[in-house]
C-alpha positions in Angstrom: -9.1 -21.9 -12.5 -12.1 -21.7 -14.9 -15.0 -23.9 -14.3 -14.1 -25.8 -17.4 -10.3 -25.8 -17.8 -10.6 -27.4 -21.2 -12.0 -24.1 -22.5 -9.0 -22.1 -21.2 -6.9 -20.7 -24.0 -4.3 -19.0 -21.7 -2.3 -20.9 -19.2 -0.5 -19.3 -16.3 2.4 -21.4 -14.8 3.0 -20.1 -11.3 4.8 -20.7 -8.1 2.6 -22.4 -5.6 3.1 -19.4 -3.3 1.0 -17.3 -5.7 -1.8 -19.8 -6.3 -4.3 -18.3 -3.9 -3.9 -14.7 -5.2 -3.9 -15.8 -8.9 -7.1 -17.9 -8.5 -8.7 -15.0 -6.6 -7.8 -12.5 -9.3 -9.2 -14.8 -12.0 -12.4 -15.2 -10.0 -13.1 -11.6 -9.3 -12.2 -10.5 -12.9 -14.2 -13.4 -14.4 -11.3 -14.3 -16.7 -12.9 -17.4 -18.2 -10.3 -18.1 -20.8 -7.4 -18.4 -18.2 -6.3 -21.5 -16.2 -3.4 -21.8 -13.8 -1.1 -24.6 -12.9 1.5 -24.4 -10.1 4.8 -25.9 -9.1 5.6 -26.5 -5.4 6.3 -23.3 -3.4 8.9 -25.2 -1.4 11.1 -25.4 -4.5 12.3 -21.9 -3.5 14.6 -23.9 -1.2 15.9 -25.8 -4.2 15.6 -23.4 -7.1 17.6 -25.6 -9.5 14.5 -27.6 -9.9 12.4 -24.7 -11.2 13.7 -24.0 -14.8 13.2 -27.5 -16.4 10.0 -28.1 -14.5 8.6 -24.8 -15.9 9.7 -25.9 -19.4 7.8 -29.2 -18.9 4.7 -27.2 -17.9 5.1 -24.9 -20.9 5.3 -27.8 -23.3 2.3 -29.5 -21.7 0.2 -26.4 -22.0 1.1 -26.1 -25.7 0.3 -29.8 -26.3 -3.1 -29.2 -24.5 -3.9 -26.5 -27.1 -3.3 -23.3 -25.0 -2.9 -20.3 -27.3 -0.8 -18.4 -24.8 1.4 -19.2 -21.9 2.7 -16.9 -19.2 5.0 -17.7 -16.2 4.3 -16.1 -12.8 7.8 -16.5 -11.3 10.6 -14.1 -10.7 14.1 -15.3 -11.2 13.6 -16.9 -7.7 17.2 -17.9 -7.2 17.7 -19.7 -10.6 20.6 -17.5 -11.5 19.2 -16.6 -14.9 18.5 -20.3 -15.9 14.7 -19.7 -15.8 15.1 -16.8 -18.2 17.2 -18.9 -20.5 14.4 -21.5 -20.6 11.7 -18.9 -21.2 13.7 -17.3 -24.1 14.1 -20.8 -25.7 10.3 -21.4 -25.3 9.2 -17.9 -26.2 7.3 -17.3 -23.0 7.1 -14.1 -20.8 7.4 -14.1 -17.0 6.7 -11.6 -14.3 9.5 -9.0 -13.9 11.8 -8.9 -10.9 14.2 -11.0 -8.9 11.6 -12.7 -6.7 8.0 -13.7 -7.3 7.0 -11.4 -4.4 8.8 -8.3 -5.7 5.9 -7.2 -7.8 3.6 -7.0 -4.8 5.3 -3.8 -3.8 6.2 -2.9 -7.4 9.5 -4.2 -8.8 11.2 -0.8 -9.1 10.3 0.0 -5.5 11.3 -3.4 -4.2 14.7 -3.3 -5.9 15.3 0.3 -4.6 14.4 -0.7 -1.0 16.4 -4.0 -1.2 19.4 -2.2 -2.5 19.1 0.4 0.3 18.7 -2.3 3.0 19.8 -5.8 1.9 19.3 -7.2 5.5 15.5 -7.7 5.1 13.8 -11.1 4.9 10.4 -10.9 3.2 7.1 -12.6 4.0 3.9 -12.5 2.0 0.5 -13.8 3.1 1.4 -17.2 1.8 4.7 -17.3 3.6 3.2 -16.0 6.8 0.5 -18.7 6.7 3.0 -21.5 6.0 6.1 -20.2 7.8 6.7 -23.2 10.0 6.4 -25.7 7.1 8.3 -23.8 4.5 11.0 -22.0 6.5 11.4 -23.7 9.9 10.8 -27.3 8.7 11.8 -26.7 5.1 15.3 -25.4 6.1 15.7 -28.0 8.9 15.8 -25.4 11.7 13.4 -27.5 13.8 15.8 -30.4 13.7 19.0 -28.4 13.8 18.5 -25.1 15.6 22.1 -24.2 15.1 21.3 -23.6 11.4 19.2 -20.5 12.5 22.3 -18.3 12.7 23.7 -19.7 9.4 20.6 -18.9 7.5 19.5 -15.7 9.2 22.5 -14.3 11.0 22.9 -11.5 8.4 19.3 -10.4 8.4 18.1 -7.6 10.7 14.3 -7.6 10.1 11.3 -9.3 8.6 9.3 -7.2 6.2 5.8 -8.5 5.8 4.4 -7.5 2.4 0.7 -8.1 3.1 -1.8 -8.9 0.3 -4.8 -8.8 2.7 -5.6 -6.9 5.9 -5.8 -10.0 8.1 -5.1 -9.6 11.8 -4.4 -13.4 12.2 -1.8 -13.3 9.5 -0.3 -10.2 11.0 0.2 -12.1 14.2 1.7 -15.0 12.4 4.2 -12.7 10.7 5.1 -11.1 14.0 5.6 -14.5 15.6 7.9 -15.4 12.7 10.0 -12.4 13.4 10.3 -13.3 17.1 11.1 -16.9 16.1 14.0 -15.7 14.0 15.1 -13.0 16.4 14.5 -10.2 13.9 12.8 -6.8 13.9 9.4 -6.5 12.2 8.0 -4.2 9.6 4.5 -4.3 8.0 3.7 -3.0 4.5 0.3 -3.5 3.0 0.7 -3.9 -0.8 -2.4 -5.7 -2.0 -1.8 -7.6 -5.2 0.6 -4.9 -6.6 1.6 -5.6 -10.2 0.3 -9.1 -10.2 -3.1 -8.0 -11.5 -1.6 -6.0 -14.3 0.5 -9.0 -15.4 -2.5 -11.3 -15.4 -4.7 -8.7 -17.2 -2.1 -8.5 -19.9 -2.0 -12.3 -20.1 -5.7 -12.5 -20.4 
């Protein structure tokens, strides 16, 4: 976020899972006219909350005098409802079905996902917060029998890494062991996220 958010003329409304990467890209590119506000990442577990919450953030940004508003979400399980809100509000979002697809490139992600739909994806954020968002968020810690219900059709975890971090790599591997899945590592960096923000700026 800029040092003085009141000077920001572009607002990015993002999933909390992207906050670290977006703030870092703003910092390293010195995009002084851009601010970011986030919704809780755990809402991926309850995506029906996302569309109207994004609408409220859009309207707040316009009320606060932002010239432009962009949304850093994929569809993220809203079944097209987020896109309906964005069309009504005249706001653009990141492309793709999930807000991590652009890390590997949306076209490449869709191609790989179509070829093997049995993959569960982690990013740096999800590797870092796996226990809170996945194990606790889905209630697996309290009801271990849910593990098979949620993950019985998956065969592997694919870790789409934004940074080359050995500790996060080990966390991602441990997550695969916890879920009883194979493990695959792909370093992506920020992928298409930087291009989206550059266009927004």
